[in-house]
C-alpha positions in Angstrom: 96.9 108.3 100.6 95.0 105.2 100.5 94.8 102.4 98.1 92.6 99.4 97.3 95.4 96.9 97.1 94.5 95.1 100.3 91.3 93.4 101.4 89.4 95.3 104.1 87.9 94.1 107.4 84.5 92.5 106.7 81.9 90.4 108.5 81.6 86.8 107.4 77.8 86.9 107.6 77.5 89.6 104.9 75.7 88.8 101.7 78.1 88.3 98.8 76.0 89.7 95.9 75.2 93.4 96.4 75.4 95.6 93.4 71.9 96.8 93.9 71.0 95.1 97.2 68.9 96.9 99.8 70.5 97.6 103.1 69.9 94.4 105.0 71.0 95.6 108.5 72.2 98.8 110.2 75.8 99.6 109.7 78.0 98.8 112.7 81.2 100.4 113.8 83.2 97.7 112.1 81.7 98.8 108.8 82.9 102.4 109.3 86.3 101.0 110.2 86.3 98.9 107.0 85.5 102.0 104.9 88.8 103.5 106.1 90.8 100.6 104.7 92.6 99.8 108.0 95.3 97.6 106.4 96.3 100.4 104.1 96.2 102.8 107.1 98.9 100.9 108.8 101.4 101.6 106.1 100.2 105.2 105.7 100.5 106.0 109.4 103.9 104.2 109.6 105.5 106.2 106.7 104.0 109.4 108.0 105.4 108.7 111.5 108.8 107.8 110.0 108.9 111.0 108.0 108.2 113.0 111.2 110.8 111.1 113.3 113.5 111.3 110.6 113.1 115.1 110.4 115.7 117.3 112.1 114.9 118.8 115.4 111.9 117.6 117.4 108.2 118.1 117.7 106.1 118.4 120.8 104.7 114.9 121.5 101.1 116.1 121.7 101.5 117.9 118.3 103.2 114.9 116.9 100.4 112.6 117.9 97.9 115.1 116.5 99.7 115.2 113.2 99.7 111.4 112.9 96.0 111.3 113.9 95.3 113.8 111.1 97.2 111.7 108.6 95.3 108.6 109.6 91.9 110.4 109.5 92.8 111.9 106.1 93.8 108.5 104.7 90.6 107.0 106.1 88.5 109.8 104.5 90.2 109.1 101.1 89.5 105.3 101.5 85.9 106.0 102.4 85.3 108.3 99.5 87.0 105.8 97.2 84.6 103.0 98.3 81.6 105.4 98.0 82.5 106.2 94.4 83.5 102.6 93.4 80.6 100.6 95.1 79.5 99.4 91.7 83.0 98.1 90.8 83.5 96.6 94.2 80.3 94.6 93.7 81.7 92.9 90.6 85.1 91.9 92.1 85.5 88.8 94.3 88.1 90.6 96.4 85.9 93.6 97.3 82.3 92.5 97.0 82.0 91.9 100.8 82.8 95.5 101.6 80.1 97.4 103.5 78.6 99.2 100.5 78.4 96.5 97.9 77.4 94.0 100.6 74.4 96.2 101.4 75.3 96.9 105.0 75.4 100.7 104.6 73.7 103.4 102.6 76.0 105.2 100.2 74.9 108.6 101.5 76.1 107.6 105.0 79.5 106.7 103.6 79.7 110.0 101.7 78.9 112.1 104.8 81.4 110.1 106.8 84.2 110.5 104.3 83.6 114.2 103.8 83.4 114.8 107.5 86.6 112.9 108.2 88.4 114.8 105.4 87.3 118.3 106.6 88.0 117.5 110.3 91.5 116.1 109.6 92.6 119.1 107.5 91.2 121.7 109.9 92.8 120.0 112.9 96.1 119.8 111.1 96.0 123.4 110.1 94.9 124.7 113.5 97.0 122.5 115.7 100.2 121.7 113.7 100.9 124.0 110.7 99.5 125.3 107.5 102.0 123.5 105.2 101.2 120.1 106.6 97.5 120.9 106.2 97.9 121.9 102.6 99.8 118.8 101.7 97.2 116.7 103.5 94.5 118.4 101.5 96.3 117.8 98.2 96.8 114.1 99.1 93.1 113.5 99.8 91.9 115.4 96.7 94.5 113.6 94.5 93.4 110.2 95.6 89.7 110.9 95.3 89.5 113.1 92.3 92.6 112.3 90.2 93.0 108.6 90.9 89.5 107.3 91.8 87.3 109.5 89.7 89.5 110.4 86.7 92.1 107.7 86.1 91.1 104.4 87.4 88.3 103.6 85.0 89.9 105.4 82.0 93.6 104.4 81.6 96.0 101.6 82.4 98.3 104.3 83.7 96.0 104.8 86.6 98.5 103.3 89.0 101.5 105.1 87.6 100.0 108.6 88.1 97.8 107.6 91.0 100.8 106.3 92.9 101.5 109.9 94.0 98.4 109.6 96.3 100.1 107.1 98.6 103.5 108.9 98.5 102.4 112.0 100.5 102.5 110.7 104.2 106.2 111.0 104.6 106.1 114.6 103.2 103.3 115.4 105.6 105.1 114.0 108.6 108.3 115.9 107.7 106.3 119.2 107.1 104.5 118.7 110.5 107.8 118.5 112.3 109.7 121.2 110.5 107.2 123.4 108.7 109.1 123.0 105.4 110.0 120.4 102.7 113.6 119.3 102.1 115.3 117.0 99.7 115.1 113.8 101.8 111.3 113.8 102.1 111.1 114.5 98.4 113.2 111.4 97.7 110.9 109.4 100.1 107.9 110.7 98.1 109.6 109.6 94.9 110.5 106.2 96.4 106.8 105.4 97.2 105.7 106.9 93.9 108.0 104.6 92.0 107.3 101.6 94.3 103.6 101.7 93.7 103.5 100.5 90.0 105.5 97.2 90.6 103.6 96.7 93.9 100.2 97.0 92.3 101.1 95.3 89.0 102.4 92.3 90.8 99.0 92.0 92.5 97.0 92.7 89.3 98.9 89.9 87.4 97.4 87.2 89.6 94.0 88.8 90.0 93.7 89.9 86.4 90.3 88.1 86.0 88.8 90.2 88.9 89.8 93.5 87.2 88.7 92.2 83.8 85.3 91.3 85.2 84.8 94.7 86.7 86.0 96.5 83.5 88.9 98.2 85.2 91.7 98.9 82.6 94.6 97.6 84.7 97.7 97.0 82.6 97.4 93.1 82.5 93.9 93.4 81.2 94.6 95.8 78.4 98.2 95.0 77.5 98.7 91.4 78.6 100.9 89.6 81.0 104.2 90.0 79.2 104.0 93.7 78.9 103.0 94.1 82.5 105.9 91.9 83.7 108.3 94.0 81.6 106.9 97.2 83.2 107.3 95.8 86.7 111.0 95.3 86.0 111.4 98.7 84.2 109.8 100.6 87.1 111.8 98.7 89.7 115.1 100.1 88.4 114.5 103.8 89.1 112.8 102.8 92.3 116.0 101.0 93.4 118.2 104.0 92.5 115.9 106.4 94.5 115.8 104.0 97.5 119.6 104.0 97.8 120.2 107.6 96.8 119.9 109.3 100.2 123.1 107.4 101.4 125.6 108.6 98.8 123.9 112.1 98.8 124.8 112.3 102.5 121.2 112.6 103.7 121.4 109.4 105.7 124.0 107.3 107.4 125.3 103.8 106.9 122.5 102.1 108.8 119.9 103.2 106.2 122.3 102.8 103.3 123.2 99.2 104.1 119.6 98.1 104.8 118.3 99.9 101.8 121.0 98.3 99.5 120.3 94.8 100.8 116.5 94.9 100.6 116.5 96.7 97.3 118.8 94.0 95.9 116.2 91.4 97.0 113.4 93.5 95.5 115.3 93.6 92.2 115.8 89.8 92.3 112.1 89.2 92.7 111.3 91.8 90.0 113.6 90.0 87.6 111.8 86.7 88.4 108.5 88.3 87.6 109.9 90.0 84.5 111.2 86.7 83.1 108.2 84.5 84.1 106.0 83.1 81.4 103.3 81.6 83.7 99.8 82.2 82.5 97.9 80.3 85.2 96.9 83.0 87.8 96.8 80.4 90.6 100.4 79.4 89.9 102.0 82.8 89.8 104.3 82.4 92.7 106.9 85.1 91.8 104.1 87.7 91.5 102.7 86.8 94.9 106.2 86.8 96.4 107.0 90.3 95.0 103.6 91.7 96.2 104.1 90.4 99.7 107.8 91.4 99.9 107.0 94.9 98.5 104.9 95.7 101.6 107.7 94.5 103.9 110.2 96.4 101.9 108.6 99.8 102.7 108.2 99.0 106.3 111.9 98.0 106.6 113.3 101.0 104.7 111.3 103.6 106.6 112.1 101.9 109.9 115.8 101.9 109.0 115.5 105.6 108.2 114.3 106.3 111.7 117.0 104.0 113.3 119.6 105.7 111.2 118.5 109.1 112.4 118.7 108.3 116.1 122.0 106.4 115.7 123.5 109.4 113.9 
């Protein structure tokens, strides 16, 4: 449910080198917030909320708030446990070495206890206050991100993002299940959309920070297969993502508001992906199409999920 694609909140006065640094100062509340990857949480909470609001019927506002809180806490737990396990990698990467653990502002044991506590609390609260199905999917999402992606895939295979993309695709399913107590075709398509969106989103980033991943020994696709292969994969994965994004409209699951917005923004995504796929730039600092696709890909999900909610209420 979480991901390490975005830099986290950090303190400017933190020491940069920290692979084996002693804890220099007591952890502050900002460090615990940073462990939860707050920038990632924004997208996770938004897609979960949109999944809930797009569902048929209605949910009690208190239960709805509780469900979104549980999604946020579960995602924060996954992000915390990810940073606990990857503290050694984070210390080697310029983008992540100022996080609380590699920067020496927090003991690893404290992060572990905080992450496990958040995970257990979020699942129990979801199950007791909302419904069992939503709690089960939340549990699966946390375990998938921590065990499948973080522990098993990330250090072993360049397909880490392809398979691990499922971890960030669960929130819309959870939101829908919280509102309805069941899973239908539309949330499954939303799950598939985020799943297929994740590889081009992450690979665009990894193309222009390839050196960072290489220095940490993370087998991201640009590191093990090169720039050309990665750019081709960005384009190849964008095609099924585009089909999935537009599919709810012709299938009659959404109205014209979503269909038109999804079509326009997906066309823009395709244009940017083609620019990445046909680029031959090797200077990471000069990779403008890759940076544009990465930035637009974040906006893309916000717009599509927002359009889904607007379409629901207009209809």
